[in-house]
C-alpha positions as a Markdown table, in Angstrom:
| # | Residue | x | y | z |
|---|---|---|---|---|
| 1 | Met | 71.7 | -53.9 | 20.0 |
| 2 | Pro | 74.0 | -55.9 | 17.8 |
| 3 | Val | 72.3 | -54.7 | 14.6 |
| 4 | Lys | 73.8 | -51.2 | 14.7 |
| 5 | Pro | 77.5 | -52.2 | 14.7 |
| 6 | Lys | 76.7 | -54.5 | 11.8 |
| 7 | Ile | 75.1 | -51.7 | 9.8 |
| 8 | Ile | 78.1 | -49.5 | 10.5 |
| 9 | Arg | 80.5 | -52.2 | 9.3 |
| 10 | Ile | 78.4 | -52.6 | 6.1 |
| 11 | Leu | 78.4 | -48.8 | 5.5 |
| 12 | Lys | 82.2 | -48.6 | 6.0 |
| 13 | Phe | 82.7 | -51.4 | 3.5 |
| 14 | Leu | 80.4 | -49.8 | 0.9 |
| 15 | Gly | 82.2 | -46.4 | 1.5 |
| 16 | Lys | 85.6 | -48.0 | 0.9 |
| 17 | Ala | 84.4 | -49.9 | -2.2 |
| 18 | Phe | 83.0 | -46.6 | -3.6 |
| 19 | Val | 86.2 | -44.7 | -2.9 |
| 20 | Gly | 88.2 | -47.6 | -4.5 |
| 21 | Leu | 86.0 | -47.5 | -7.7 |
| 22 | Leu | 86.5 | -43.7 | -7.9 |
| 23 | Leu | 90.2 | -44.1 | -7.6 |
| 24 | Leu | 90.2 | -46.8 | -10.3 |
| 25 | Leu | 88.2 | -44.5 | -12.6 |
| 26 | Leu | 90.6 | -41.5 | -11.9 |
| 27 | Ile | 93.7 | -43.6 | -12.6 |
| 28 | Ser | 92.2 | -44.9 | -15.8 |
| 29 | Ile | 91.4 | -41.4 | -17.0 |
| 30 | Leu | 94.9 | -40.2 | -16.2 |
| 31 | Leu | 96.5 | -43.2 | -17.9 |
| 32 | Ile | 94.6 | -42.6 | -21.1 |
| 33 | His | 96.4 | -39.2 | -21.4 |
| 34 | Val | 99.9 | -40.8 | -21.2 |
| 35 | Pro | 101.5 | -40.9 | -24.8 |
| 36 | Ala | 102.7 | -44.4 | -24.4 |
| 37 | Val | 99.2 | -45.6 | -23.5 |
| 38 | Gln | 97.7 | -43.7 | -26.4 |
| 39 | Lys | 100.2 | -45.4 | -28.8 |
| 40 | Gln | 99.2 | -48.8 | -27.4 |
| 41 | Ile | 95.5 | -47.9 | -27.9 |
| 42 | Thr | 96.3 | -46.7 | -31.5 |
| 43 | Arg | 98.0 | -50.1 | -32.3 |
| 44 | Lys | 95.1 | -52.1 | -30.9 |
| 45 | Leu | 92.6 | -50.0 | -32.8 |
| 46 | Glu | 94.5 | -50.4 | -36.0 |
| 47 | Ser | 94.6 | -54.1 | -35.7 |
| 48 | Tyr | 90.9 | -54.3 | -34.7 |
| 49 | Leu | 89.8 | -52.2 | -37.6 |
| 50 | Ser | 92.0 | -54.0 | -40.1 |
| 51 | Ala | 90.6 | -57.4 | -39.0 |
| 52 | Arg | 87.1 | -56.1 | -38.9 |
| 53 | Thr | 87.2 | -54.5 | -42.4 |
| 54 | Lys | 89.6 | -57.1 | -43.9 |
| 55 | Ser | 91.7 | -54.1 | -45.2 |
| 56 | Thr | 94.8 | -52.2 | -44.2 |
| 57 | Val | 94.0 | -49.4 | -41.7 |
| 58 | Gly | 96.7 | -47.0 | -40.5 |
| 59 | Ile | 96.4 | -44.4 | -37.8 |
| 60 | Asp | 99.3 | -42.1 | -36.9 |
| 61 | Arg | 98.0 | -40.7 | -33.6 |
| 62 | Ile | 95.0 | -40.7 | -31.3 |
| 63 | Arg | 94.5 | -37.9 | -28.8 |
| 64 | Phe | 91.9 | -37.8 | -26.0 |
| 65 | Ser | 90.8 | -34.6 | -24.3 |
| 66 | Leu | 89.7 | -34.3 | -20.6 |
| 67 | Leu | 86.2 | -33.4 | -21.7 |
| 68 | Gly | 85.8 | -36.6 | -23.6 |
| 69 | Gly | 86.9 | -35.5 | -27.1 |
| 70 | Leu | 88.7 | -37.9 | -29.5 |
| 71 | Val | 91.0 | -36.8 | -32.3 |
| 72 | Ile | 92.3 | -39.3 | -34.8 |
| 73 | Glu | 95.3 | -37.9 | -36.8 |
| 74 | Gly | 96.7 | -39.3 | -40.0 |
| 75 | Ser | 94.4 | -42.1 | -40.8 |
| 76 | Ser | 94.7 | -44.2 | -44.0 |
| 77 | Tyr | 92.6 | -47.0 | -45.4 |
| 78 | Arg | 93.7 | -49.4 | -48.2 |
| 79 | Thr | 91.5 | -52.1 | -49.6 |
| 80 | Gln | 92.7 | -55.4 | -51.0 |
| 81 | Pro | 92.4 | -55.6 | -54.8 |
| 82 | Lys | 89.9 | -58.2 | -55.8 |
| 83 | Arg | 91.3 | -61.2 | -57.7 |
| 84 | Lys | 89.6 | -62.4 | -60.8 |
| 85 | Ser | 88.9 | -66.1 | -60.8 |
């Protein structure tokens, strides 16, 4: 019966892939709580929002909670004055 060892190999591969994805998710969640990574996310969010709104957006700090909460501290928004033609 050569089919049974093949099924076992496939199940082992799927199990390792599942464990690998879980580890990747866990590492990502842990990295989001590192202050240096949060600062990087803050800078990227500032530049994205500034480009998207064509205004100056400032964010002092972003904090993530383990339960999925998000706190944005010290946000500012400045629009460009319209020039008269």
